[in-house]
Backbone as JSON, one array per atom type, in Angstrom:
{
  "sequence": "XXXXXXXXXXXXXXXXXXXXXXXXXXXXXXXXXXXXXXXXXXXXXXXXXXXXXXXXXXXXXXXXXXXXXXXXXXXXXXXXXXXXXXXXXXXXXXXXXXXXXXXXXXXXXXXXXXXXXXXXXXXXXXXXXXXXXXXXXXXXXXXXXXXXXXXXXXXXXXXXXXXXXXXXXXXXXXXXXXXXXXXXXXX",
  "N": [[76.67, 95.82, 106.07], [79.77, 96.76, 104.96], [82.58, 94.51, 104.36], [85.72, 94.38, 105.76], [88.92, 95.29, 104.43], [91.78, 93.86, 103.27], [95.19, 92.94, 102.85], [97.18, 90.24, 101.87], [100.67, 89.7, 101.76], [102.54, 87.98, 99.97], [105.91, 86.97, 99.95], [108.95, 85.55, 98.35], [111.59, 83.24, 96.93], [111.66, 82.47, 93.51], [109.58, 79.65, 93.0], [109.18, 79.06, 95.29], [106.73, 78.41, 96.21], [104.28, 80.28, 96.45], [102.41, 81.17, 94.62], [100.68, 79.16, 94.24], [100.15, 78.34, 97.19], [98.54, 80.86, 97.29], [96.68, 80.53, 95.59], [94.91, 78.78, 96.83], [94.62, 80.0, 99.19], [92.57, 81.99, 98.18], [90.62, 80.55, 97.09], [89.53, 79.25, 99.58], [88.65, 81.88, 101.13], [87.08, 82.99, 99.49], [84.93, 81.32, 99.92], [84.43, 81.66, 102.54], [83.26, 83.72, 101.96], [84.43, 86.32, 101.34], [84.96, 88.83, 99.52], [87.45, 88.54, 97.03], [90.54, 89.08, 95.25], [93.27, 88.26, 93.31], [96.61, 89.3, 93.15], [98.84, 88.13, 91.17], [102.7, 88.01, 90.82], [104.05, 87.34, 88.08], [101.76, 87.53, 86.28], [100.72, 90.33, 86.98], [103.26, 91.39, 86.0], [102.8, 91.29, 83.39], [100.81, 92.61, 82.47], [100.14, 95.03, 83.79], [103.12, 96.03, 84.29], [104.16, 95.66, 81.98], [107.15, 96.18, 80.11], [108.75, 96.43, 81.85], [112.04, 96.06, 83.43], [114.2, 94.02, 84.82], [115.97, 95.47, 86.74], [117.08, 96.76, 90.03], [115.72, 99.12, 90.08], [113.41, 98.95, 88.49], [112.21, 96.89, 89.45], [111.48, 97.63, 91.95], [109.54, 99.71, 91.16], [107.62, 97.82, 90.26], [106.83, 96.31, 92.31], [105.69, 98.51, 93.62], [103.94, 99.32, 92.02], [101.89, 96.98, 92.07], [101.5, 97.26, 94.87], [100.02, 99.61, 95.06], [97.7, 99.27, 93.7], [96.67, 97.09, 95.38], [96.3, 98.18, 97.64], [94.51, 100.16, 96.75], [91.67, 98.3, 96.43], [91.68, 96.77, 98.76], [91.03, 99.08, 100.42], [88.5, 99.18, 99.81], [86.98, 97.08, 100.57], [87.96, 94.79, 99.49], [89.66, 91.69, 99.93], [92.76, 91.13, 99.69], [95.27, 89.0, 97.6], [98.46, 89.28, 97.42], [101.28, 87.66, 95.34], [104.28, 88.04, 94.91], [107.67, 88.25, 94.32], [109.06, 89.88, 95.15], [111.85, 91.37, 96.21], [113.06, 93.01, 98.16], [113.15, 94.27, 101.45], [112.97, 97.33, 101.83], [111.31, 98.49, 99.92], [109.09, 96.4, 100.58], [108.56, 97.12, 103.0], [107.33, 99.68, 102.37], [105.39, 99.35, 100.69], [103.85, 98.19, 103.0], [103.2, 100.51, 104.54], [102.07, 101.92, 103.25], [99.58, 100.79, 102.84], [98.86, 100.23, 105.36], [99.43, 99.06, 108.43], [97.74, 97.49, 109.89], [96.29, 96.24, 108.0], [98.12, 94.86, 106.61], [99.28, 92.0, 105.77], [102.53, 90.48, 105.93], [103.82, 87.55, 104.59], [106.14, 85.29, 104.67], [107.33, 83.11, 102.37], [109.28, 80.63, 102.7], [111.78, 78.82, 101.49], [114.55, 76.83, 100.71], [116.9, 77.68, 98.38], [117.93, 75.68, 96.66], [115.83, 73.98, 96.84], [113.69, 75.06, 95.63], [114.78, 75.34, 92.83], [114.2, 72.89, 92.01], [111.85, 72.85, 91.61], [108.7, 72.35, 89.59], [108.6, 73.91, 86.29], [110.87, 75.65, 87.1], [113.02, 74.77, 86.92], [114.4, 74.93, 84.23], [114.83, 77.76, 84.09], [116.33, 78.3, 86.78], [118.77, 77.06, 85.95], [119.66, 78.38, 83.56], [119.86, 80.81, 84.8], [122.02, 80.58, 86.59], [124.35, 79.7, 84.69], [124.56, 82.1, 83.68], [122.96, 83.25, 81.55], [120.12, 84.25, 82.06], [119.95, 87.15, 83.33], [120.27, 89.33, 86.54], [118.63, 87.48, 88.31], [116.87, 86.75, 90.99], [118.2, 85.36, 93.95], [120.23, 84.22, 92.68], [121.94, 86.12, 90.95], [121.04, 88.36, 91.7], [120.34, 89.84, 94.63], [118.47, 88.82, 97.6], [116.19, 89.68, 99.82], [115.41, 88.17, 102.94], [112.44, 88.84, 104.7], [112.62, 90.03, 108.4], [111.1, 89.92, 110.14], [108.34, 88.67, 109.37], [104.76, 88.55, 109.44], [103.72, 86.28, 109.2], [105.35, 83.14, 108.74], [106.1, 80.56, 106.63], [107.45, 77.32, 105.77], [107.78, 75.96, 103.06], [109.23, 73.62, 101.95], [109.04, 72.11, 104.09], [106.5, 71.36, 104.53], [102.94, 70.79, 103.79], [101.17, 72.71, 100.69], [98.49, 73.24, 101.75], [99.07, 73.27, 104.53], [100.48, 75.46, 104.81], [98.74, 77.59, 104.16], [96.62, 77.03, 105.68], [98.18, 78.31, 107.99], [98.43, 80.87, 107.47], [95.58, 81.33, 107.23], [94.93, 80.96, 109.81], [96.38, 83.11, 111.14], [95.27, 85.05, 110.41], [92.74, 84.89, 111.47], [93.21, 85.39, 114.18], [93.9, 88.14, 114.38], [91.28, 88.98, 113.8], [90.36, 89.25, 110.97], [88.58, 87.64, 109.39], [85.42, 86.81, 107.94], [84.08, 84.39, 108.85], [84.62, 81.32, 110.03], [86.48, 80.22, 108.39], [89.35, 79.42, 108.78], [88.9, 76.98, 110.08], [88.03, 75.09, 108.55], [88.17, 71.9, 106.38], [90.68, 70.69, 104.49]],
  "CA": [[78.24, 96.29, 106.33], [80.92, 96.37, 104.17], [83.55, 93.78, 104.97], [87.09, 95.05, 106.22], [89.67, 94.93, 103.4], [93.48, 93.66, 103.8], [96.43, 92.6, 102.08], [98.24, 89.19, 102.1], [101.49, 89.98, 100.83], [103.46, 86.85, 100.0], [107.37, 87.15, 99.32], [109.6, 84.54, 98.56], [112.33, 83.05, 95.97], [110.78, 81.93, 92.67], [109.53, 78.58, 93.41], [108.98, 78.87, 96.94], [105.28, 78.26, 96.71], [103.94, 81.58, 96.94], [101.26, 81.33, 93.55], [100.05, 77.95, 94.91], [99.04, 79.11, 98.48], [97.49, 82.01, 97.22], [95.25, 79.87, 95.04], [94.3, 77.82, 98.02], [94.19, 80.95, 100.14], [91.9, 82.53, 97.26], [89.52, 79.58, 97.42], [89.04, 79.45, 101.29], [88.39, 83.41, 101.64], [85.76, 83.2, 98.65], [84.22, 80.14, 100.52], [84.23, 81.95, 103.63], [82.14, 84.84, 101.94], [84.87, 87.53, 101.07], [85.42, 89.7, 97.9], [88.91, 88.31, 96.88], [91.32, 89.68, 94.12], [94.85, 88.16, 93.41], [97.69, 90.06, 92.12], [100.21, 87.45, 90.9], [103.77, 88.99, 90.31], [104.16, 87.15, 86.71], [100.58, 88.25, 85.54], [100.7, 91.66, 86.68], [104.3, 92.11, 85.31], [102.79, 90.81, 81.63], [99.68, 93.27, 81.82], [100.2, 96.23, 84.34], [103.89, 96.57, 84.55], [104.99, 95.51, 80.65], [108.0, 96.83, 79.8], [109.89, 96.88, 83.07], [113.19, 94.83, 83.45], [114.66, 93.64, 86.44], [117.08, 96.29, 87.55], [116.6, 96.97, 91.1], [114.69, 100.33, 90.03], [112.01, 98.33, 87.43], [111.68, 95.49, 90.76], [110.88, 98.31, 93.28], [108.27, 100.13, 90.47], [106.4, 96.72, 89.56], [106.16, 96.38, 93.5], [104.68, 99.95, 94.36], [102.43, 99.37, 91.02], [100.96, 95.94, 92.87], [101.12, 97.73, 96.57], [99.2, 100.78, 94.83], [96.32, 98.27, 93.38], [96.14, 96.38, 96.45], [95.66, 99.17, 98.24], [92.73, 100.38, 96.24], [91.21, 97.36, 96.4], [91.52, 96.75, 100.12], [90.27, 100.14, 101.16], [87.0, 99.4, 99.15], [86.36, 96.02, 101.01], [88.63, 93.27, 99.32], [90.86, 90.52, 100.72], [93.97, 90.84, 98.04], [96.18, 88.29, 98.28], [100.02, 89.52, 96.3], [102.26, 86.65, 95.38], [105.45, 88.78, 93.86], [109.05, 87.98, 95.05], [109.53, 91.49, 96.29], [112.81, 90.65, 96.68], [114.08, 94.1, 99.16], [112.86, 95.03, 102.41], [112.52, 98.7, 101.68], [110.35, 98.37, 99.15], [107.94, 95.83, 101.02], [107.92, 98.2, 104.15], [106.99, 101.1, 101.57], [103.77, 99.0, 100.52], [103.23, 98.05, 104.39], [103.22, 101.7, 104.87], [100.87, 102.78, 101.99], [98.52, 100.08, 103.19], [98.67, 100.11, 107.14], [100.05, 97.79, 109.57], [96.56, 96.74, 110.75], [95.63, 95.75, 107.08], [99.11, 94.46, 105.69], [99.96, 90.64, 106.23], [103.59, 89.9, 105.17], [103.7, 86.55, 104.49], [107.42, 84.59, 103.93], [107.3, 81.57, 101.83], [110.87, 80.42, 102.89], [112.18, 77.21, 100.83], [115.83, 76.58, 100.43], [117.2, 77.94, 97.07], [118.43, 74.13, 96.35], [114.62, 73.0, 96.56], [113.34, 76.14, 94.74], [115.31, 74.66, 91.63], [114.24, 71.48, 91.45], [110.25, 72.43, 91.29], [108.23, 72.22, 88.31], [108.66, 75.38, 85.83], [111.51, 76.31, 87.95], [114.43, 73.88, 86.67], [115.52, 75.36, 83.46], [115.32, 79.29, 84.85], [117.36, 78.49, 87.56], [120.02, 76.69, 85.42], [120.06, 79.76, 83.17], [120.59, 82.24, 85.69], [123.42, 80.04, 87.0], [124.98, 79.91, 83.8], [124.53, 84.0, 83.43], [121.98, 83.52, 80.74], [119.38, 84.94, 82.92], [121.12, 88.26, 84.21], [119.38, 89.85, 87.36], [117.81, 86.5, 88.33], [116.88, 86.81, 92.46], [118.34, 84.43, 94.45], [121.57, 83.62, 91.97], [123.09, 87.03, 90.58], [120.49, 89.36, 92.31], [120.17, 89.56, 96.12], [116.9, 88.58, 97.98], [116.36, 90.04, 101.46], [114.26, 87.82, 103.48], [111.52, 89.42, 106.18], [113.36, 90.02, 109.61], [109.59, 89.59, 111.3], [106.95, 88.77, 108.97], [103.66, 88.24, 110.17], [103.47, 84.87, 109.04], [106.56, 82.47, 108.11], [105.46, 79.48, 106.51], [108.28, 76.93, 105.49], [107.39, 75.56, 102.05], [109.92, 72.78, 102.08], [109.06, 70.96, 105.17], [104.87, 71.51, 105.25], [102.25, 70.84, 102.32], [100.74, 74.09, 100.7], [97.34, 73.15, 102.88], [99.5, 73.54, 105.95], [100.89, 76.98, 105.05], [97.48, 78.16, 103.95], [96.02, 77.16, 107.3], [98.69, 79.1, 109.02], [97.84, 81.98, 106.99], [94.44, 81.61, 107.73], [94.91, 81.13, 111.51], [96.68, 84.66, 111.58], [93.84, 86.12, 109.92], [91.37, 84.67, 112.98], [93.78, 85.85, 115.6], [93.56, 89.23, 113.88], [89.69, 89.1, 113.42], [89.95, 89.7, 109.76], [87.79, 86.49, 108.9], [84.11, 86.79, 108.13], [83.31, 83.15, 109.35], [85.86, 80.49, 110.77], [87.31, 79.76, 107.32], [90.21, 78.75, 109.53], [88.67, 75.52, 110.71], [87.51, 74.38, 107.4], [88.85, 70.92, 105.9], [90.98, 71.06, 102.92]],
  "C": [[79.34, 95.92, 105.37], [82.23, 95.94, 104.81], [84.93, 94.81, 104.83], [88.25, 94.26, 104.93], [91.09, 94.5, 103.69], [93.78, 93.2, 102.67], [97.34, 91.46, 102.61], [99.53, 89.36, 101.09], [102.63, 88.49, 100.94], [104.97, 87.25, 99.35], [108.35, 86.12, 99.96], [110.44, 84.1, 97.25], [111.45, 82.55, 94.83], [110.78, 80.4, 93.0], [109.37, 78.2, 94.62], [107.84, 78.62, 97.18], [104.37, 79.33, 96.72], [102.58, 81.37, 96.16], [100.31, 80.02, 94.14], [99.42, 77.73, 96.12], [98.63, 80.01, 98.1], [96.52, 80.98, 96.56], [94.59, 79.17, 96.25], [93.53, 78.87, 98.91], [92.65, 81.44, 99.27], [90.48, 81.88, 97.57], [88.67, 79.56, 98.6], [88.54, 80.39, 101.55], [87.17, 83.47, 100.78], [84.74, 82.25, 99.56], [83.69, 80.86, 101.96], [83.82, 83.56, 103.71], [82.98, 86.01, 101.63], [85.17, 87.73, 99.81], [87.0, 89.57, 97.87], [89.54, 88.68, 95.6], [92.57, 88.82, 94.43], [95.42, 88.79, 92.47], [99.06, 88.97, 92.01], [101.59, 88.35, 90.26], [103.83, 88.68, 88.59], [103.13, 87.75, 86.28], [100.21, 89.81, 85.79], [101.87, 92.4, 85.81], [103.94, 92.27, 83.59], [101.63, 91.89, 81.37], [100.1, 94.7, 82.43], [101.63, 96.92, 84.37], [105.08, 96.15, 83.31], [105.85, 96.54, 80.21], [109.02, 97.06, 80.68], [110.94, 95.8, 82.95], [113.19, 94.56, 84.5], [115.77, 94.22, 87.34], [116.35, 96.34, 88.88], [115.32, 97.9, 90.86], [113.37, 99.9, 89.33], [111.3, 97.36, 88.55], [110.85, 96.43, 91.54], [109.64, 99.09, 92.45], [107.32, 98.89, 90.47], [106.14, 96.74, 90.99], [105.25, 97.42, 94.01], [103.69, 99.88, 93.74], [101.72, 98.46, 91.76], [100.44, 96.69, 94.31], [99.61, 98.66, 96.29], [97.84, 100.13, 94.53], [95.97, 97.85, 94.54], [95.53, 97.21, 97.24], [94.29, 99.93, 98.25], [91.83, 99.3, 96.63], [91.03, 96.94, 98.01], [90.67, 97.77, 100.96], [88.8, 99.98, 100.71], [86.66, 97.41, 99.46], [87.01, 94.52, 100.71], [89.78, 92.77, 99.75], [91.79, 90.57, 99.43], [94.64, 90.3, 98.83], [97.47, 88.66, 96.72], [100.86, 88.43, 96.29], [103.38, 87.56, 93.89], [106.56, 88.2, 94.6], [109.19, 88.9, 96.0], [110.69, 91.51, 96.93], [113.81, 91.99, 98.11], [113.07, 94.72, 99.75], [112.21, 96.09, 102.21], [111.57, 98.65, 101.11], [108.84, 97.54, 99.75], [107.35, 96.66, 102.3], [107.36, 99.81, 103.68], [105.5, 100.6, 101.45], [103.31, 98.69, 102.03], [102.54, 99.77, 104.63], [102.02, 102.56, 104.34], [99.59, 102.09, 102.53], [98.06, 100.02, 104.66], [98.71, 99.11, 107.66], [99.31, 97.16, 109.81], [95.85, 95.72, 109.2], [96.57, 95.05, 105.99], [99.45, 92.85, 106.56], [101.4, 90.36, 105.65], [103.83, 88.11, 105.28], [105.23, 86.02, 103.73], [107.17, 83.36, 103.43], [108.65, 81.24, 101.69], [110.96, 78.81, 102.46], [113.54, 77.62, 100.52], [115.73, 76.71, 98.5], [117.5, 76.5, 95.91], [116.65, 73.76, 95.96], [113.67, 73.74, 95.88], [113.55, 75.64, 93.33], [115.01, 73.93, 90.88], [112.17, 71.61, 91.31], [110.15, 72.95, 90.14], [108.07, 73.84, 87.63], [109.66, 75.84, 86.33], [113.24, 75.76, 87.27], [115.37, 74.69, 85.62], [115.92, 77.07, 83.86], [116.49, 79.19, 85.68], [118.58, 77.79, 87.05], [120.23, 77.82, 84.39], [120.9, 80.54, 83.71], [122.18, 81.62, 86.09], [124.29, 79.77, 86.37], [125.31, 81.44, 83.08], [123.64, 83.84, 82.21], [120.87, 84.24, 81.0], [120.01, 86.27, 83.86], [120.08, 88.81, 85.32], [118.72, 88.8, 88.06], [117.43, 86.31, 90.06], [117.27, 85.29, 93.09], [120.09, 83.77, 93.99], [122.67, 85.03, 92.1], [122.2, 88.13, 90.9], [120.11, 89.02, 93.73], [118.39, 89.52, 96.52], [116.91, 88.7, 99.36], [114.98, 89.42, 102.2], [113.82, 88.53, 104.65], [112.59, 89.16, 107.35], [111.84, 89.74, 110.43], [108.56, 89.67, 110.02], [106.06, 88.16, 109.82], [103.19, 86.86, 110.14], [104.6, 84.01, 108.23], [106.26, 80.97, 107.97], [106.89, 78.59, 105.62], [107.93, 75.93, 104.21], [107.71, 73.95, 101.88], [109.3, 71.32, 102.75], [107.28, 71.11, 105.31], [103.97, 71.6, 103.55], [101.65, 72.73, 102.11], [99.6, 74.33, 101.52], [97.88, 73.91, 103.96], [99.93, 75.0, 105.87], [99.89, 77.66, 104.67], [96.77, 78.21, 104.95], [96.8, 78.14, 108.17], [98.62, 80.71, 108.66], [96.42, 82.5, 107.46], [94.19, 81.49, 109.42], [95.39, 82.39, 111.93], [95.64, 85.53, 110.93], [92.69, 86.02, 111.43], [91.66, 85.43, 113.75], [93.68, 87.17, 115.24], [92.31, 89.92, 113.21], [89.39, 89.68, 112.26], [89.38, 88.65, 108.83], [86.4, 86.5, 109.35], [83.39, 85.89, 108.59], [84.74, 82.52, 109.58], [86.39, 79.62, 109.63], [88.36, 78.76, 107.4], [90.64, 77.61, 110.0], [87.94, 74.59, 109.4], [88.34, 73.23, 106.77], [89.28, 71.11, 104.57], [90.41, 69.97, 101.93]]
}
């Protein structure tokens, strides 16, 4: 019997911890026997969306592409973890509609921009954005629209990445999307 596919869709500012939590989830879901694929926004942008800029239209195109690939994988029984800023509610809603509400789990990686701007690999980017050297930077010179009702809301400035991952696993268990009790495995 083929396992049920689903999409875990992380959204949040650059530096909020989306990729870190995604890696933990990927490991835990594999350990639970799931076929898992991760679609990281930066990696997809380099390979699938090369040449796109950061205008609203280009950002939306990038998110739609990630959503389309996630949809194809999920309908073939894969647990898909998408980690992309995906700043606009309407585009995230389009992706949810494509994938289907039952198989789409929106996770809001919530972290104040002041904290995101201090995290490894993000300090220089945020400084450049604040000086105007990086245009259309989400949260600085381009808007970020947080989810109004995410399926899972993790607060990455007050909990560890493992605690955040556990919240997602608990939600998957509540929705009967886990093959075995990965939610109870120790980190």
